[in-house]
C-alpha positions in Angstrom: -53.0 97.9 208.9 -53.1 95.2 206.3 -50.4 94.5 203.8 -52.3 96.0 200.8 -52.9 99.4 202.6 -49.2 99.5 203.7 -48.0 98.9 200.1 -50.2 101.6 198.8 -48.9 104.2 201.4 -45.3 103.2 200.4 -46.0 103.8 196.7 -47.6 107.2 197.5 -44.6 108.3 199.6 -42.2 107.3 196.8 -44.2 109.2 194.2 -44.3 112.3 196.3 -40.5 112.1 196.9 -39.8 111.7 193.2 -42.0 114.7 192.4 -40.5 117.0 195.0 -36.9 116.0 194.0 -37.7 116.6 190.3 -36.9 113.1 189.1 -40.3 112.6 187.6 -40.3 114.0 184.1 -43.7 113.2 182.7 -45.6 115.7 180.6 -47.1 117.4 183.6 -44.2 117.0 186.0 -41.9 119.7 187.4 -39.0 118.9 185.0 -41.3 119.6 182.1 -42.6 122.8 183.7 -39.0 123.9 184.4 -38.1 123.3 180.7 -41.1 125.3 179.6 -40.1 128.2 181.9 -36.5 128.0 180.6 -37.7 128.2 177.0 -39.9 131.1 177.8 -37.0 132.9 179.4 -35.0 132.6 176.2 -37.4 135.1 174.6 -36.2 138.6 175.5 -38.4 140.6 177.8 -37.1 144.0 176.8 -38.3 144.6 173.2 -40.5 147.5 174.5 -37.5 149.1 176.1 -35.4 148.6 172.9 -38.1 150.2 170.8 -38.3 153.1 173.2 -34.5 153.6 173.1 -34.1 153.6 169.3 -37.3 155.4 168.4 -35.9 159.0 168.4 -33.0 157.9 166.0 -35.0 156.2 163.3 -36.5 158.4 160.5 -39.0 158.2 157.8 -37.7 159.2 154.3 -40.1 160.3 151.5 -38.7 161.0 148.0 -40.0 162.5 144.8 -38.4 161.4 141.5 -39.0 162.5 138.0 -39.5 159.4 135.9 -39.3 159.2 132.1 -42.5 157.8 130.6 -40.3 155.4 128.6 -38.7 154.1 131.8 -39.4 150.9 133.7 -42.6 152.1 135.4 -44.2 153.2 132.1 -43.2 150.0 130.4 -44.7 148.0 133.3 -48.1 149.3 132.3 -47.6 150.0 128.6 -45.1 147.4 127.6 -45.3 144.5 125.2 -48.6 143.0 126.4 -50.4 146.3 125.6 -48.3 147.4 122.7 -51.2 147.6 120.2 -53.4 149.5 122.6 -50.6 152.0 123.3 -50.0 152.5 119.6 -53.7 153.3 119.0 -53.6 155.6 122.0 -50.6 157.4 120.5 -52.2 157.7 117.1 -55.3 159.3 118.6 -53.6 161.8 120.8 -50.5 162.5 118.7 -48.1 165.2 119.7 -50.3 166.1 122.7 -49.6 162.7 124.2 -45.9 163.1 123.6 -45.8 166.4 125.6 -48.1 165.2 128.5 -46.8 161.7 129.0 -43.0 162.1 128.7 -42.4 162.5 132.4 -44.2 162.1 135.7 -43.5 162.3 139.4 -42.9 159.1 141.3 -43.2 159.1 145.1 -41.6 156.5 147.3 -40.9 155.7 151.0 -38.0 154.4 153.0 -36.3 154.5 156.3 -33.0 155.6 157.8 -31.2 156.2 161.0 -29.2 159.1 162.5 -25.5 158.4 163.0 -24.3 161.7 164.5 -25.5 165.0 165.8 -24.4 166.9 162.7 -27.4 165.6 160.9 -26.0 162.7 158.9 -28.5 159.9 158.2 -27.8 156.4 156.7 -30.2 154.8 154.3 -30.2 152.6 151.2 -29.0 153.9 147.9 -32.1 152.6 146.2 -34.2 154.7 148.5 -32.7 158.1 147.4 -31.2 157.3 144.0 -32.4 159.8 141.4 -34.5 161.7 143.9 -35.4 165.4 143.1 -36.7 166.0 146.6 -36.0 164.2 149.9 -38.0 164.8 153.1 -37.0 163.4 156.4 -39.5 163.0 159.2 -38.3 162.4 162.8 -40.2 160.4 165.4 -41.8 163.5 166.8 -43.2 164.4 163.4 -40.8 167.3 162.7 -39.9 167.4 159.0 -36.7 168.5 157.3 -35.4 168.8 153.7 -32.4 166.5 153.1 -29.6 166.4 150.6 -27.6 163.5 149.4 -24.0 163.5 150.7 -22.9 160.4 148.8 -24.1 157.1 147.4 -22.5 153.7 146.9 -24.6 151.6 144.5 -22.3 148.6 144.8 -23.3 148.0 148.4 -26.6 149.9 148.3 -25.5 152.3 151.1 -26.3 156.1 151.0 -25.6 159.0 153.3 -28.0 162.0 153.5 -28.0 165.1 155.7 -30.5 167.4 157.3 -29.9 170.8 158.9 -29.5 169.4 162.5 -31.7 170.5 165.4 -30.0 170.5 168.8 -31.7 167.4 170.1 -30.7 164.8 167.5 -30.1 161.3 169.0 -27.7 159.2 167.1 -27.6 155.4 167.3 -24.4 153.5 168.5 -22.7 151.1 166.1 -22.4 147.5 167.1 -20.1 144.7 165.8 -21.7 142.6 163.2 -18.8 140.1 163.2 -19.7 139.2 166.7 -23.3 138.5 165.8 -24.1 134.8 166.3 -26.5 132.7 164.3 -29.7 132.4 166.3 -29.2 135.7 168.1 -32.2 138.0 168.6 -32.4 141.1 166.5 -34.9 143.9 165.9 -35.7 145.6 162.6 -37.1 149.2 162.8 -38.5 151.2 160.0 -41.5 152.6 158.2 -43.1 149.8 156.1 -45.8 151.1 153.8 -45.4 154.5 155.4 -46.5 153.2 158.8 -43.9 155.0 160.9 -41.9 153.4 163.7 -42.7 149.8 163.1 -40.7 147.3 165.2 -40.3 143.6 164.3 -38.3 141.0 166.1 -36.6 137.8 164.9 -33.3 135.9 164.9 -30.2 135.9 162.8 -30.9 133.1 160.3 -27.5 133.1 158.5 -24.5 135.3 157.7 -22.4 135.9 154.6 -25.4 135.5 152.3 -24.8 136.1 148.6 -28.1 137.1 146.8 -26.8 138.6 143.6 -27.4 142.2 144.6 -23.9 143.3 143.8 -20.2 142.4 143.7 -19.8 142.8 147.5 -22.7 140.7 148.7 -22.2 139.7 152.4 -25.7 139.9 153.9 -27.1 139.1 157.3 -30.2 136.9 156.8 -33.0 137.4 159.4 -36.6 136.3 159.9 -37.4 139.7 161.5 -40.0 141.0 159.1 -38.5 143.5 156.6 -41.3 145.0 154.4 -41.4 147.7 151.7 -40.5 150.9 153.5 -38.2 149.2 155.9 -35.3 149.7 153.5 -32.5 151.8 155.1 -33.7 151.2 158.6 -31.5 149.7 161.3 -31.2 146.1 162.4 -30.6 146.3 166.2 -29.0 143.8 168.6 -30.3 143.3 172.1 -27.9 146.0 173.4 -29.6 148.6 171.3 -26.7 148.9 168.8 -26.9 148.8 165.0 -25.6 145.6 163.5 -27.0 146.0 160.0 -28.9 148.1 157.5 -32.2 146.5 156.4 -32.1 146.2 152.7 -33.9 143.4 150.8 -36.6 140.8 151.0 -37.4 137.6 149.1 -40.9 138.3 147.9 -41.6 134.6 147.2 -40.7 133.5 150.7 -41.7 134.4 154.3 -39.3 135.1 157.0 -36.4 135.8 154.7 -34.9 139.3 154.9 -31.4 140.7 154.4 -29.3 143.4 156.0 -26.0 144.9 155.2 -23.5 144.2 158.0 -22.6 147.4 159.8 -18.9 146.4 159.9 -18.8 146.6 156.1 -21.0 149.7 156.0 -19.0 151.8 158.5 -16.0 152.3 156.2 -18.3 153.2 153.4 -20.2 155.7 155.6 -16.9 157.3 156.6 -15.7 157.7 153.1 -19.1 159.2 152.0 -19.0 161.6 154.9 -15.4 162.6 154.1 -15.5 162.9 150.3 -19.0 162.0 149.0 -17.7 158.9 147.2 -16.2 155.5 147.8 -12.9 154.4 146.3 -11.8 150.8 146.3 -8.6 149.1 145.5 -8.5 147.5 142.0 -6.2 144.6 141.1 -7.2 144.3 137.4 -8.1 140.6 137.1 -11.1 138.5 136.4 -11.4 135.7 138.9 -13.6 132.7 140.0 -13.8 130.1 142.7 -11.9 126.9 142.3 -14.4 124.2 141.4 -13.4 120.5 141.9 -13.1 119.9 138.1 -10.9 123.0 137.5 -8.8 122.1 140.6 -8.3 118.6 139.1 -7.5 120.0 135.7 -4.7 122.0 137.2 -3.7 119.1 139.5 -4.3 121.1 142.7 -4.9 119.4 146.0 -6.0 122.5 147.8 -9.2 123.9 146.4 -9.1 127.1 148.5 -8.2 130.3 146.7 -9.3 132.4 143.6 -8.4 131.4 140.1 -7.3 134.2 137.8 -9.1 133.7 134.5 -7.9 137.0 132.9 -5.4 139.8 133.6 -6.4 143.2 132.2 -3.9 144.9 130.1 -2.1 147.9 131.7 -3.7 147.3 135.1 -1.9 146.7 138.4 -1.9 142.9 138.2 -0.3 142.8 134.8 2.4 145.3 135.9 3.1 143.2 138.9 3.5 140.0 136.9 0.3 138.2 137.8 -0.8 135.9 135.1 -4.0 134.0 134.0 -4.3 130.6 135.7 -2.5 131.9 138.9 -4.3 130.9 142.1 -4.4 133.7 144.6 -4.5 132.5 148.2 -3.7 135.5 150.4 -3.7 139.3 150.4 -1.3 141.0 152.8 -1.1 137.7 154.7 -4.9 137.4 154.9 -6.1 134.1 153.5 -8.8 134.2 150.8 -10.9 131.1 150.4 -12.5 132.2 147.1 -13.3 135.0 144.7 -15.7 136.8 147.0 -13.1 137.0 149.8 -10.5 138.2 147.3 -12.8 140.9 145.9 -13.6 142.1 149.4 -10.0 142.1 150.6 -8.8 144.1 147.6 -11.7 146.5 147.8 -11.0 147.3 151.4 -7.4 148.4 150.6 -6.7 152.0 149.8 -5.9 153.0 146.2 -2.1 153.4 145.8 -1.1 151.0 148.6 1.6 148.5 147.9 0.0 145.2 148.5 1.5 141.7 149.0 -0.2 139.0 147.0 0.5 135.3 147.7 -0.3 132.9 144.8 0.4 129.5 143.3 1.7 129.2 139.7 2.2 125.8 138.2 2.2 124.3 141.6 4.8 126.7 143.1 4.2 129.3 145.7 5.1 132.9 144.8 4.8 136.3 146.3 4.3 139.5 144.2 3.8 143.1 145.2 1.1 145.2 143.6 0.4 148.9 143.8 -3.4 148.9 143.7 -5.3 151.3 141.4 -8.9 152.1 140.6 -11.2 150.3 138.2 -10.1 150.9 134.6 -12.2 150.8 131.5 -12.1 149.5 128.0 -9.7 147.6 125.8 -9.5 146.8 122.1 -10.9 143.8 120.3 -9.7 141.7 117.4 -11.5 140.2 114.5 -11.3 136.8 112.8 -13.3 134.8 110.2 -15.8 132.1 111.1 -14.7 128.4 110.7 -17.1 125.4 110.5 -15.7 122.3 112.3 -17.9 119.7 110.6 -16.7 116.6 112.5 -17.2 118.0 115.9 -20.3 120.0 115.0 -19.2 123.5 115.8 -19.2 126.9 114.1 -16.3 128.8 115.6 -14.8 132.3 115.4 -12.3 134.5 117.3 -13.7 137.5 119.3 -14.3 140.8 117.6 -15.9 143.9 118.8 -19.5 143.0 117.9 -19.6 139.3 118.9 -17.7 139.9 122.2 -20.2 142.5 123.3 -23.1 140.3 122.1 -22.0 137.3 124.1 -20.9 139.2 127.2 -17.1 138.8 127.1 -14.5 141.3 128.1 -12.7 143.4 125.4 -9.3 141.8 126.3 -10.4 138.1 126.3 -8.7 135.5 124.2 -10.1 132.2 123.0 -12.3 130.7 120.3 -16.0 131.6 120.4 -18.7 129.0 119.7 -21.4 130.7 117.6 -23.3 127.5 116.6 -23.6 123.9 117.9 -25.0 121.3 115.5 -27.9 119.3 116.9 -26.9 115.7 117.8 -23.2 116.4 117.3 -20.2 115.4 119.4 -20.1 119.0 120.7 -23.8 119.0 121.8 -23.5 115.6 123.5 -20.4 116.9 125.4 -22.3 119.9 126.7 -20.8 122.7 124.6 -23.2 125.6 124.2 -23.6 128.5 121.8 -21.7 131.5 123.3 -19.0 129.4 125.1 -15.5 130.7 124.8 -13.0 127.8 124.4 -9.7 129.0 125.9 -7.6 125.8 126.0 -7.5 122.3 124.7 -5.6 119.8 126.9 -3.9 122.9 128.6 -2.8 124.4 125.3 -4.1 128.0 124.9 -6.0 128.8 121.7 -7.0 132.1 120.2 -8.0 131.2 116.6 -10.4 128.5 115.3 -7.8 126.8 113.2 -5.6 126.3 116.3 -8.4 124.6 118.2 -9.3 122.3 115.2 -5.7 121.2 114.8 -5.5 120.3 118.5 -8.8 118.4 118.4 -7.5 116.4 115.4 -4.1 115.9 117.1 -5.3 114.7 120.5 -8.6 113.1 119.5 -7.0 110.0 118.0 -4.9 109.3 121.1 -6.7 110.5 124.2 -9.7 112.5 125.4 -9.8 116.1 124.5 -10.5 118.3 127.5 -11.6 121.9 126.8 -11.3 124.8 129.2 -14.4 126.8 128.5 -15.5 130.3 129.8 -19.1 131.2 129.8 -20.7 134.6 129.8 -21.3 134.3 133.5 -17.5 134.4 133.9 -17.4 130.8 135.1 -14.7 128.5 133.9 -15.8 124.9 133.2 -13.9 121.8 131.9 -15.7 119.8 129.1 -14.4 116.5 127.9 -15.2 116.2 124.2 -17.0 113.0 123.4 -15.4 110.7 120.8 
């Protein structure tokens, strides 16, 4: 054997050894194949079994609603773009048109799932709200009339009931708090009336706020949620409900939202017991602490909820809570911002004596509040308009008409901006029409004259910083340009 042949054999033996031992990791080598097998194994193999398990518990919901012809649906077709055409149509048909077009029947579809053997079914509020007739179809195509037990528009949860047959199969509730980002989930429902549709995906995010209501805390998933899926269950890989399919983003793909079942369970229990949901009410307007507001109040810790207003006669006022307090805990539970505070208070029973931890002027305090329910309406005050020429503002105090027009509460105090002169100091500083100026350099103002005097007083010596509330409820700090 020559040296060249011997060297070749040695190279072949080494290569075979590396391949067998898994050291070689090229694109076609065993390590790559093992990685591919591992990736494949990450995809659950039991979607079919899950679908089979939950099928008897998921229902199709069909509703009929009587809709006013002047409502949103009519306006969609006969609104402003077709106004002239509609007027000519009305002139031609006259009173006959009034009688025939005043109301019509609107049919819609949705989904739901059985939660116990007594015939209770969970769905979305928007599926059954205003329904004159509700039909529930089971997976075996049996159909039942249903009645509304209770609705909660704030979370879009509703409970309906059918006269139960003996063989109802309820779903088990899971724990949405334990749901991990990236975990596999399955959405089941009846999109477009196509019954028992199953889609799979992962949990994309938790705690999403989408502007649907005051208690937004959605699970985001890329499992397809289409029209008709509303009210159906979001299932984990153990076959338990972790959410209620609720909303989609029409402009995006793979973006759906579900109500966490941990939040919904208490609501479902209250609806079953009394047909309504009661929530604790503190009686304050609040917002998150932004960096500029935290700096304005010289706060190092930006966690908590800033009280922007205390409603007269409500529990917070009776307990001594004041505007500009920063609430950091409820019954020992930390709150990082306004959303956490709203949810914590809402989960407490009405009438319960509750411990509130807050900071006031940098000092920690504890107050005890007996929570009530949401109260209504307060009185307004009137004041004349004042034109502040040098700054470029037309100002007034709140009265009944302008407070309602600009979206402020009846019990608010401050100076309302009703006009901003183009090119003025006010416009350059970022002040807008509809802003409510509450303070100037930490001095509260309620009348235009008070604000003007403070601007004149401070403007010659140092910057004037205005605490401004906007109709969104947000507090901002604006430094008035010199």
